[in-house]
PAGULO-289743 format. One record per residue (C-alpha): x, y, z. Coordinates in steps of 0.02 Angstrom, whole numbers, plus 50000, padded with zeros to 5 digits. Example, Ala and Ser with C-alpha at 12.3 -4.5 7.8 and 13.67 -1.06 7.14 Angstrom:
2
east:50615; north:49775; up:50390
east:50684; north:49947; up:50357
# end
This chain:
424
east:50813; north:49037; up:49088
east:50819; north:49102; up:49269
east:50683; north:49229; up:49281
east:50694; north:49340; up:49466
east:50475; north:49349; up:49507
east:50441; north:49518; up:49609
east:50373; north:49391; up:49774
east:50363; north:49458; up:49946
east:50536; north:49579; up:50009
east:50669; north:49474; up:49904
east:50594; north:49379; up:49752
east:50606; north:49216; up:49683
east:50714; north:49161; up:49585
east:50660; north:49006; up:49469
east:50726; north:48918; up:49317
east:50604; north:48883; up:49151
east:50634; north:48803; up:48985
east:50697; north:48934; up:48864
east:50610; north:48839; up:48723
east:50427; north:48860; up:48762
east:50419; north:49022; up:48903
east:50387; north:49206; up:48854
east:50442; north:49328; up:48966
east:50338; north:49516; up:48971
east:50399; north:49631; up:49074
east:50363; north:49849; up:49102
east:50468; north:49907; up:48985
east:50620; north:49961; up:49109
east:50654; north:50172; up:49137
east:50794; north:50212; up:49277
east:50732; north:50326; up:49391
east:50751; north:50500; up:49373
east:50915; north:50558; up:49427
east:50828; north:50719; up:49514
east:50664; north:50668; up:49564
east:50664; north:50791; up:49707
east:50712; north:50922; up:49583
east:50566; north:50852; up:49445
east:50445; north:50852; up:49588
east:50515; north:51030; up:49633
east:50475; north:51093; up:49464
east:50307; north:50995; up:49423
east:50245; north:51096; up:49588
east:50306; north:51244; up:49526
east:50248; north:51255; up:49346
east:50079; north:51161; up:49340
east:49975; north:51074; up:49216
east:49802; north:51125; up:49141
east:49737; north:51290; up:49226
east:49790; north:51255; up:49398
east:49922; north:51377; up:49461
east:50059; north:51350; up:49562
east:50043; north:51264; up:49740
east:50126; north:51403; up:49844
east:50010; north:51532; up:49754
east:49876; north:51439; up:49774
east:49890; north:51426; up:49970
east:49831; north:51569; up:50045
east:49857; north:51602; up:50232
east:49719; north:51555; up:50339
east:49685; north:51403; up:50206
east:49659; north:51239; up:50290
east:49733; north:51087; up:50209
east:49687; north:50898; up:50156
east:49809; north:50803; up:50081
east:49732; north:50622; up:50006
east:49885; north:50522; up:50005
east:49911; north:50322; up:49969
east:49895; north:50156; up:50086
east:50019; north:50028; up:50129
east:49961; north:49925; up:49995
east:50022; north:50039; up:49859
east:50216; north:50088; up:49815
east:50183; north:50269; up:49809
east:50354; north:50354; up:49862
east:50258; north:50496; up:49981
east:50396; north:50498; up:50106
east:50494; north:50557; up:49941
east:50335; north:50664; up:49876
east:50268; north:50738; up:50038
east:50418; north:50853; up:50090
east:50421; north:50937; up:49934
east:50274; north:50951; up:49905
east:50251; north:51025; up:50101
east:50384; north:51165; up:50069
east:50285; north:51243; up:49950
east:50158; north:51233; up:50108
east:50269; north:51319; up:50223
east:50176; north:51471; up:50218
east:50046; north:51390; up:50340
east:50038; north:51319; up:50496
east:50078; north:51171; up:50526
east:49909; north:51116; up:50621
east:49823; north:51187; up:50474
east:49869; north:51024; up:50383
east:49811; north:50854; up:50354
east:49851; north:50736; up:50288
east:49720; north:50580; up:50256
east:49770; north:50420; up:50224
east:49647; north:50346; up:50066
east:49603; north:50172; up:50142
east:49455; north:50154; up:50052
east:49383; north:50009; up:50129
east:49556; north:49921; up:50168
east:49605; north:49904; up:50380
east:49704; north:50069; up:50454
east:49877; north:50099; up:50442
east:49991; north:50042; up:50605
east:50108; north:50193; up:50685
east:50236; north:50106; up:50596
east:50158; north:50089; up:50413
east:50125; north:50278; up:50440
east:50301; north:50291; up:50480
east:50374; north:50212; up:50310
east:50219; north:50282; up:50176
east:50260; north:50448; up:50272
east:50406; north:50463; up:50360
east:50472; north:50474; up:50525
east:50458; north:50699; up:50519
east:50290; north:50702; up:50420
east:50226; north:50577; up:50564
east:50282; north:50682; up:50711
east:50225; north:50874; up:50641
east:50071; north:50848; up:50544
east:49906; north:50761; up:50609
east:49865; north:50621; up:50499
east:49711; north:50504; up:50482
east:49668; north:50350; up:50428
east:49494; north:50346; up:50347
east:49367; north:50213; up:50409
east:49244; north:50198; up:50243
east:49121; north:50128; up:50369
east:49112; north:50256; up:50505
east:48974; north:50374; up:50495
east:49038; north:50507; up:50613
east:49191; north:50559; up:50480
east:49075; north:50539; up:50297
east:48957; north:50713; up:50258
east:48832; north:50680; up:50099
east:48896; north:50794; up:49962
east:48745; north:50753; up:49820
east:48745; north:50585; up:49683
east:48817; north:50557; up:49529
east:48700; north:50593; up:49408
east:48673; north:50403; up:49398
east:48599; north:50392; up:49597
east:48769; north:50357; up:49667
east:48777; north:50436; up:49827
east:48924; north:50569; up:49879
east:48982; north:50526; up:50038
east:49154; north:50586; up:50071
east:49275; north:50611; up:50209
east:49236; north:50729; up:50327
east:49408; north:50819; up:50350
east:49411; north:50814; up:50149
east:49263; north:50907; up:50112
east:49284; north:51039; up:50235
east:49466; north:51089; up:50192
east:49494; north:51235; up:50091
east:49616; north:51171; up:49995
east:49610; north:50989; up:49953
east:49757; north:50908; up:49868
east:49773; north:50726; up:49781
east:49946; north:50631; up:49784
east:49953; north:50443; up:49676
east:50041; north:50347; up:49602
east:49981; north:50274; up:49422
east:49972; north:50103; up:49349
east:49857; north:49990; up:49268
east:49703; north:49966; up:49364
east:49627; north:49784; up:49329
east:49423; north:49856; up:49341
east:49444; north:50041; up:49355
east:49567; north:50053; up:49221
east:49722; north:50165; up:49291
east:49736; north:50207; up:49471
east:49803; north:50380; up:49532
east:49712; north:50554; up:49516
east:49507; north:50528; up:49553
east:49526; north:50364; up:49637
east:49640; north:50478; up:49779
east:49451; north:50534; up:49818
east:49337; north:50392; up:49791
east:49341; north:50249; up:49842
east:49487; north:50323; up:49941
east:49412; north:50433; up:50035
east:49247; north:50379; up:50016
east:49103; north:50274; up:50125
east:49087; north:50130; up:50123
east:48898; north:50163; up:50043
east:48966; north:50262; up:49875
east:49102; north:50105; up:49867
east:48979; north:49967; up:49859
east:48883; north:50072; up:49729
east:49048; north:50091; up:49628
east:49120; north:49917; up:49656
east:48922; north:49844; up:49636
east:48881; north:49667; up:49514
east:48834; north:49765; up:49342
east:48999; north:49891; up:49370
east:49126; north:49765; up:49396
east:49028; north:49633; up:49238
east:49017; north:49767; up:49129
east:49149; north:49742; up:48982
east:49235; north:49899; up:48983
east:49277; north:49909; up:49174
east:49456; north:49824; up:49127
east:49643; north:49865; up:49130
east:49681; north:50028; up:49037
east:49516; north:50108; up:49013
east:49475; north:50244; up:49054
east:49332; north:50311; up:48964
east:49151; north:50214; up:48939
east:49208; north:50126; up:49089
east:49083; north:50149; up:49191
east:49171; north:50143; up:49372
east:49304; north:50248; up:49323
east:49208; north:50371; up:49240
east:49075; north:50374; up:49422
east:49264; north:50405; up:49511
east:49313; north:50533; up:49408
east:49106; north:50629; up:49421
east:49144; north:50594; up:49592
east:49292; north:50696; up:49598
east:49262; north:50834; up:49496
east:49062; north:50883; up:49568
east:49159; north:50870; up:49762
east:49309; north:50995; up:49712
east:49516; north:50933; up:49672
east:49625; north:51097; up:49718
east:49787; north:51028; up:49651
east:49857; north:50860; up:49610
east:50019; north:50783; up:49585
east:50043; north:50591; up:49512
east:50213; north:50510; up:49475
east:50248; north:50352; up:49384
east:50356; north:50223; up:49435
east:50503; north:50072; up:49405
east:50524; north:49897; up:49462
east:50640; north:49971; up:49627
east:50518; north:50103; up:49676
east:50616; north:50245; up:49576
east:50524; north:50395; up:49530
east:50515; north:50395; up:49306
east:50376; north:50519; up:49275
east:50300; north:50685; up:49377
east:50125; north:50768; up:49331
east:50030; north:50913; up:49436
east:49905; north:51057; up:49454
east:49728; north:51020; up:49369
east:49676; north:50857; up:49424
east:49611; north:50781; up:49243
east:49776; north:50837; up:49144
east:49880; north:50754; up:49276
east:49801; north:50622; up:49284
east:49782; north:50591; up:49085
east:49952; north:50652; up:49052
east:50004; north:50480; up:49196
east:49902; north:50382; up:49130
east:49996; north:50393; up:48955
east:50137; north:50370; up:48993
east:50098; north:50232; up:49101
east:50040; north:50135; up:48952
east:50174; north:50158; up:48833
east:50277; north:50091; up:48985
east:50149; north:49945; up:49081
east:50051; north:49890; up:48937
east:50118; north:49763; up:48804
east:50083; north:49655; up:48675
east:50071; north:49498; up:48647
east:50054; north:49405; up:48478
east:49957; north:49271; up:48555
east:49862; north:49176; up:48688
east:49981; north:49068; up:48794
east:49915; north:48876; up:48909
east:50040; north:48923; up:49041
east:50022; north:49095; up:49119
east:50169; north:49140; up:49272
east:50097; north:49278; up:49363
east:50148; north:49385; up:49520
east:50060; north:49517; up:49601
east:50230; north:49614; up:49615
east:50310; north:49580; up:49760
east:50291; north:49667; up:49910
east:50201; north:49801; up:49964
east:50075; north:49731; up:49851
east:50071; north:49557; up:49903
east:50026; north:49567; up:50063
east:49877; north:49467; up:50051
east:49779; north:49346; up:49915
east:49646; north:49471; up:49922
east:49749; north:49589; up:49851
east:49847; north:49442; up:49717
east:49683; north:49453; up:49622
east:49777; north:49601; up:49526
east:49916; north:49497; up:49463
east:49777; north:49334; up:49416
east:49667; north:49456; up:49309
east:49864; north:49508; up:49251
east:49882; north:49343; up:49154
east:49722; north:49323; up:49120
east:49726; north:49444; up:48989
east:49818; north:49318; up:48888
east:49766; north:49149; up:48957
east:49685; north:49045; up:48852
east:49517; north:48972; up:48895
east:49570; north:48790; up:48968
east:49736; north:48842; up:49028
east:49822; north:48890; up:49191
east:49863; north:49008; up:49281
east:50008; north:49007; up:49420
east:50009; north:49138; up:49518
east:50158; north:49171; up:49661
east:50095; north:49284; up:49791
east:50206; north:49246; up:49980
east:50032; north:49323; up:50073
east:50101; north:49389; up:50228
east:49961; north:49448; up:50301
east:49864; north:49319; up:50251
east:49677; north:49313; up:50155
east:49680; north:49435; up:50249
east:49561; north:49423; up:50416
east:49469; north:49590; up:50388
east:49346; north:49603; up:50235
east:49223; north:49488; up:50180
east:49315; north:49438; up:50048
east:49387; north:49269; up:50153
east:49206; north:49237; up:50204
east:49120; north:49261; up:50057
east:49229; north:49134; up:49950
east:49234; north:49027; up:50091
east:49055; north:49002; up:50112
east:49029; north:48969; up:49928
east:49035; north:48815; up:49819
east:49125; north:48881; up:49668
east:49160; north:48990; up:49566
east:48970; north:48979; up:49469
east:48915; north:48961; up:49650
east:48998; north:49153; up:49667
east:48929; north:49255; up:49506
east:48760; north:49165; up:49549
east:48762; north:49255; up:49745
east:48851; north:49430; up:49695
east:48714; north:49457; up:49532
east:48570; north:49368; up:49643
east:48449; north:49548; up:49688
east:48502; north:49652; up:49805
east:48665; north:49554; up:49879
east:48798; north:49706; up:49874
east:48947; north:49640; up:50019
east:49107; north:49691; up:50070
east:49232; north:49649; up:49954
east:49103; north:49554; up:49839
east:49192; north:49640; up:49695
east:49350; north:49544; up:49699
east:49274; north:49375; up:49726
east:49160; north:49417; up:49555
east:49319; north:49454; up:49477
east:49423; north:49302; up:49528
east:49246; north:49186; up:49475
east:49264; north:49239; up:49328
east:49431; north:49201; up:49293
east:49411; north:49035; up:49366
east:49285; north:48999; up:49243
east:49395; north:48992; up:49088
east:49556; north:48955; up:49179
east:49628; north:48838; up:49321
east:49726; north:48964; up:49463
east:49839; north:48896; up:49576
east:49949; north:48991; up:49719
east:50122; north:48989; up:49786
east:50093; north:49084; up:49960
east:50238; north:49060; up:50102
east:50111; north:49132; up:50224
east:49928; north:49034; up:50187
east:49910; north:48832; up:50226
east:49840; north:48735; up:50088
east:49678; north:48737; up:50156
east:49683; north:48913; up:50170
east:49718; north:48934; up:49982
east:49594; north:48789; up:49924
east:49472; north:48861; up:50040
east:49469; north:49015; up:49913
east:49435; north:48899; up:49785
east:49609; north:48864; up:49713
east:49754; north:48753; up:49713
east:49910; north:48767; up:49830
east:50087; north:48742; up:49753
east:50225; north:48712; up:49841
east:50383; north:48721; up:49687
east:50339; north:48829; up:49568
east:50452; north:48763; up:49446
east:50392; north:48603; up:49455
east:50200; north:48674; up:49435
east:50244; north:48740; up:49266
east:50338; north:48571; up:49208
east:50186; north:48484; up:49236
east:50092; north:48611; up:49163
east:50129; north:48602; up:49007
east:50178; north:48427; up:49017
east:50004; north:48396; up:48995
east:49956; north:48544; up:48891
east:50078; north:48432; up:48768
east:50244; north:48492; up:48665
east:50178; north:48633; up:48579
east:50130; north:48712; up:48738
east:50177; north:48870; up:48777
east:50211; north:48986; up:48940
east:50193; north:49178; up:48961
east:50269; north:49258; up:49126
east:50252; north:49406; up:49197
east:50365; north:49422; up:49350
east:50293; north:49606; up:49405
east:50137; north:49546; up:49401
east:50012; north:49735; up:49360
east:50137; north:49808; up:49343
east:50157; north:49751; up:49177
east:49976; north:49690; up:49073
east:49972; north:49612; up:48928
east:49867; north:49597; up:48789
east:49859; north:49512; up:48623
east:49895; north:49635; up:48482
east:49762; north:49556; up:48391
east:49606; north:49582; up:48474
# end
């Protein structure tokens, strides 16, 4: 059978054995026939206890809108014009758009225009959040378990705070969107590090699809609740990045509804674990670097046999990347066991350690190989992974190694689909 893997902007077609292959994809839904109308209706007839946005925003109010950065396929260029139409009675100068980068790099002007549209960038003030710049942060108390709440000052000082998110399963926070658009999206480095420390990441409920009893999501939700979100808008999308559902209004009600919908579409049961799992990181923009590709590897890990092999296809246009500590932490360690010993050592809490921790946890159970156009073999090996040139050949070799009864699972859209064992 031929399968098209989501890889970069154009995809990668591979031929795989029919008799041994199970393909796991999200339940395909066409985009809404009138997404603008759906957005307008959701904003004007909100869920929960929220009032319509136009009535909520009073003359003289300052407004901050949290939006996804370039690593997320959020259709902000379609969402924001509709949202801003219901704020048209306020001057543009009173509205700020905050790019919720978390600890990611700042987005370039070209990326902002691609994400938001030229008109938005030219008419409104757009700020890239910077978790490392103390001058733009303000402390807003602590969570019940002592996590300091440092958030973007522009966000905290706004009269009206609006989140816009894209909801899909998340590998340790349960689901994206919703309260994640506040923290870690607009949080300071100290807050993010506490949300992502080794204890939190290592918790058994810090996993795909779990939002209650997951210590990371519980803390994220508490931060959003304590500091206040006045209006939320979440969407789900299909593989073509078309909008499939829209929810707007009170943050918790919106996010719960979006998560329910995303779960039915994106989480798919399988009846057994597999010897080999071929995965992706959903193509561009999600597979821009190896750091992000850990999510696709984690999706595959949900159904890999202990001792099996995961093969990930991620283009990695942005490399490891060069920014952040992920690459350095990998290169400075001798392997997965060394990584886990380091991150669990007393007082150790370093930027990006959560990604190497999750990767290392997976590598103790399975081999991980990667096909990438923009990473050298040395870069891949320094990340303790094995480089793959030809995906078809790599799959064939692994199936041969595991024997005539071995089985392959393919996840063409990576973390857009999370397989799980039906009887687990």
